[in-house]
Each structure stands twice: as C-alpha cells, then as structure tokens.
C-alpha positions in Angstrom: 18.7 -134.3 63.1 15.3 -134.8 64.9 12.9 -132.8 63.1 12.3 -129.6 64.9 8.7 -128.5 65.5 7.3 -125.2 65.3 3.9 -123.6 67.0 2.2 -121.4 65.0 0.0 -119.9 67.3 -3.5 -118.4 65.9 -6.1 -116.2 67.2 -9.0 -115.3 66.1 -9.1 -113.4 62.9 -5.7 -114.1 61.8 -4.3 -115.2 58.6 -1.9 -117.3 57.0 -1.6 -119.8 59.5 -2.2 -122.8 57.4 0.0 -121.4 54.1 2.4 -120.8 57.0 2.1 -124.2 58.7 2.8 -125.8 54.7 6.2 -123.6 54.5 7.1 -124.9 57.9 6.4 -128.7 56.5 8.3 -128.1 53.1 11.1 -126.8 55.1 11.5 -129.7 57.0 9.9 -128.8 60.4 6.7 -130.4 61.5 4.2 -127.6 61.9 1.0 -127.2 64.0 -1.0 -124.5 64.7 -2.0 -124.0 68.0 -4.9 -121.3 69.2 -4.3 -118.6 71.6 -6.7 -120.3 74.0 -5.3 -123.3 74.3 -1.7 -121.8 75.1 -3.3 -119.6 77.5 -4.8 -122.9 79.3 -1.1 -124.6 79.3 1.5 -122.0 78.9 3.7 -124.9 79.9 2.9 -126.1 76.1 5.2 -124.0 74.4 8.3 -125.9 76.2 7.0 -128.5 73.2 8.5 -126.3 70.6 11.3 -125.4 68.9 10.0 -122.4 66.7 7.4 -120.1 67.6 5.4 -118.1 64.7 2.3 -115.7 64.8 1.3 -115.5 61.5 -0.1 -111.6 60.2 -3.5 -111.1 59.8 -6.2 -109.2 61.6 -5.9 -110.6 65.2 -9.8 -110.2 66.7 -11.4 -108.2 63.6 -10.3 -105.5 61.6 -11.3 -103.0 64.2 -9.2 -99.8 65.5 -6.5 -101.4 68.1 -7.9 -105.2 67.5 -4.3 -106.5 68.3 -3.8 -105.0 71.2 -6.2 -107.7 72.4 -3.7 -110.7 71.4 -0.7 -108.4 72.6 -2.2 -108.0 75.7 -2.8 -111.9 76.1 1.0 -112.3 75.5 2.2 -109.5 77.6 0.0 -110.1 80.3 -0.9 -113.6 80.4 2.0 -116.2 78.2 5.0 -113.3 79.0 6.6 -115.5 81.6 6.2 -118.8 79.1 7.5 -117.0 76.3 10.6 -115.0 77.5 11.3 -119.3 79.4 10.9 -120.2 75.5 13.5 -117.8 73.8 15.5 -118.2 76.9 16.2 -121.9 76.0 17.3 -121.4 72.5 
C-alpha cells in the first residue's frame, strides 16, 4: 500500500500544525504543512493528497469572528476543489 499524503492546511494564528504533521507521520502518512494562500493560488494542489486536515488554533488572530476569515476563504474560494476532494473519497 502506498504511503498516504496528508495536507495540513495552515493560516495565520493557527497552531498545532507541527504536532499534527508529526502525528500523521507517526501513523505512517507523509505530512505536508501548506499555507492557505498557496492553496488559494493553486486549488488543484489538493488533488495531490489523500488526507486533508485543518488544525485548531486562532486563525487570523484571537479576535471576535476572526475564524470567519478562513471560513470565508474556504467557502468562497476553495469550496469547489474541496468538494471534488471529498467526492474522490
């Protein structure tokens, strides 16, 4: 069985991405941390992976509704490629 590739999507303020990458590697996956801006530039990158992870933290700061920035980026710019990723299984 080939080694699965895990994409760990990170954004400013998000944390636990290093620990998450380590956990995937211990479990046998090849983990790569990728800034959301790189995926926004080239949404087709997600098709290179079998696992997608959005680690916890305070994306875009610890302000009221700061998580909406990342949520809106996903909803308005990445929804199509992430839906295709999910549909591919």
